[in-house]
C-alpha positions in Angstrom: 0.1 5.8 13.6 2.8 3.4 14.9 5.9 1.7 13.6 5.7 -0.9 10.9 6.9 -4.5 11.3 8.1 -6.6 8.3 9.1 -10.2 7.8 10.4 -11.8 4.6 10.0 -15.5 4.0 10.6 -17.9 1.1 7.7 -20.2 0.5 8.9 -23.8 0.3 7.4 -26.9 -1.3 6.2 -27.8 2.2 4.0 -24.7 2.0 2.5 -25.7 -1.3 -1.0 -27.1 -0.7 -2.5 -27.3 -4.1 -1.5 -28.4 -7.6 1.0 -26.4 -9.5 2.9 -25.6 -6.2 0.2 -23.1 -5.1 0.5 -22.0 -1.5 -2.6 -22.0 0.7 -3.8 -18.5 1.8 -3.7 -19.7 5.4 0.1 -19.5 5.2 -0.1 -15.8 4.5 -2.5 -15.4 7.5 0.1 -17.2 9.6 2.7 -14.6 8.5 0.3 -11.8 9.5 -0.1 -13.5 12.9 3.7 -13.5 13.4 3.8 -9.8 12.4 0.9 -9.0 14.9 2.8 -10.8 17.7 5.9 -8.7 17.1 3.8 -5.5 17.0 2.2 -6.4 20.3 5.5 -7.2 21.9 6.9 -3.9 20.8 3.8 -2.0 21.9 2.8 -3.7 25.1 5.6 -6.1 26.1 3.3 -9.1 25.6 2.3 -11.4 22.8 -1.4 -10.7 23.2 -4.1 -12.7 21.4 -5.5 -12.3 17.9 -9.3 -11.7 18.3 -10.6 -11.5 14.7 -9.9 -10.5 11.2 -12.3 -7.8 9.9 -11.4 -8.2 6.3 -9.2 -10.4 4.2 -8.6 -10.0 0.5 -6.5 -12.5 -1.5 -5.3 -10.6 -4.5 -2.7 -12.7 -6.4 -1.5 -16.3 -6.2 1.6 -17.4 -4.2 3.8 -20.3 -5.3 6.5 -22.3 -3.7 9.8 -20.5 -4.3 8.2 -17.0 -4.0 9.7 -14.6 -1.4 6.9 -13.0 0.5 7.3 -9.8 2.5 4.5 -9.3 5.1 4.1 -6.0 6.9 1.8 -4.8 9.6 1.0 -1.7 11.6 -1.2 -0.8 14.6 -3.6 1.9 13.4 -5.8 2.3 16.5 -5.2 1.6 20.2 -8.1 1.0 22.6 -8.0 0.1 26.2 -7.0 -3.5 25.5 -7.6 -3.8 21.7 -5.1 -3.0 19.0 -6.5 -2.5 15.4 -4.0 -3.6 12.8 -3.6 -3.6 9.0 -1.5 -6.0 7.0 -0.2 -6.4 3.5 1.8 -9.2 1.9 3.8 -8.7 -1.3 5.7 -11.0 -3.5 9.2 -9.6 -3.9 11.0 -12.5 -5.7 9.5 -15.0 -8.0 11.1 -18.2 -9.4 11.5 -18.6 -13.1 11.3 -22.3 -13.9 10.7 -21.4 -17.5 14.3 -20.3 -17.7 15.9 -22.9 -15.4 15.4 -24.8 -12.2 17.4 -22.1 -10.2 16.4 -18.9 -12.0 14.5 -16.3 -10.1 13.6 -12.6 -10.6 13.7 -9.8 -8.1 10.6 -7.8 -8.7 11.2 -4.1 -9.1 7.5 -3.6 -8.5 6.4 -6.1 -5.8 3.1 -7.8 -6.3 0.5 -7.3 -3.6 -0.9 -10.8 -2.8 -3.0 -10.2 0.2 -4.4 -7.4 2.4 -6.1 -7.8 5.7 -7.2 -5.9 8.9 -7.9 -7.3 12.3 -8.0 -6.8 16.0 -5.7 -8.1 18.7 -6.2 -7.9 22.5 -3.7 -7.5 25.3 -5.4 -7.8 28.7 -4.7 -4.8 31.0 -2.7 -6.9 33.5 -0.4 -8.1 30.7 0.4 -4.6 29.4 3.9 -3.7 30.5 4.9 -0.8 28.3 4.1 2.7 29.3 3.5 1.7 33.0 5.5 3.3 35.8 
């Protein structure tokens, strides 16, 4: 329906929350929140508020050193609500089995998470499309 927004971030050791440098799924949801904010700014000229996730599916693990690309798109526009879909993909993975600094660019990105949710921009905050 609308334009897509994408951010790419490298997960650091500070993002690792579990043994084996596994990154908490909440970090991916934080990235989706940043994508949603940019979508709302582009669409309405306001950051809006995230109301709720309808669905979240964690598909593959994320580790410190992974590069994650998070995308989102507004798929339905209501009076104040904006329905969005999100996807996060691993596009670069570290290769500690080869050396401390080895990494692979993944020709086929790995989908690590999909989600959908609703954001709200109050009528009095919507600046785009007004005369």
